[in-house]
N, C-alpha and C positions, 0 to 999 in steps of 0.2 A: 607569495612563497609558501611552501607547505610547512606544516608543523609535524615533526617526527616525535615519537615516544621512545625513550631509551630506558633500559634497565641495566643495573650493575649487578653482576653475579657475586661480587665480592662483599659489598656493603648492603645490597638489597634496595638501594634507592631507585625510584622510578620518577622520570621528569620528562617534560616536553621541551623540544628545542626547535626554534624556527630556523630553517636552512634553505638555501637555494638548491635547485636540482643539480647544479654543477659542483656544489661543495662536497668534500669527502666526508663519509660518515664519521661520527665521533668514535674514538676507541679508548680514550683515557677518562675515567670518572672524575668529575669535578670535586667530589666529596673526598674520596679516599686515594685518588691519584694512581689507581691501579688500571691495567689494561684489561678490564673484564666487562666492557660496556658493549651492549648490542641493541639493535633496533627491535622494537616490539611491533609486530604486525598484527593489527586489529581489523575485524570485519567491517566493512563499510555498509551502512544502512541506506538503501535507496528506496524512495517512495515515489511511485508513478501517479501523478494526479492530473486530472483534466480529461478532456475527451480524447478518443483515439486509442485507449488501452483496454484490453480485454479484462473481464471480471476475474479470469483465471490467473492473471498476472499478480494479483495481491495474495498475500500469505493467508489472510482470514477473509471470511465472508463480509465482514464490516457492515452488517445491516442489509445487505442486498440478498434477495431471495431469487430462486430459480423459478421457471414456469411451472414445474411440477409442484413446488411447494405452494405456489399461489393457488393452483387448482385445488389442492387438498384442503387448504385453509378456507377457500370459498365454499367448498361442498360441506364442510363441518359447519360453517356459519349460516348456510342456507341461502346464500345469495348466488345469483348466477350472472355471468358477464354477457350472455346473449341478450340481444334486444328483441323484444317482441313487437311485431307490427299488426295492427288491427286492420283488417280489410273492411272497407266500408262499401256497403251495397248502395248502388244508385237508387234514389227514390223514384217511384213511378210518377209520371206526370198526372196530377189529379186536377188540373184546371178544367173548369167547365166552360163550354163554348156557348 
């Protein structure tokens, strides 16, 4: 069952109430017994974790860097990501017969 937050405009009390979906919303304040009660709607925080989500789905970068940031940091540090291959020349056969 969900928990709803209520606020009374008359006395200013704010409290949480556990109610079923089928229950009617509360209208009478339990403190001042006035009909000045209303639900408080708050934003819901959702965090997507795990594989299958894009990096742009998150609000902040959270430590991830883009490809262009990696290239600029590598060029500043003097390292490169390319691999160098050395070509070896075959040695001539110098065996005496």
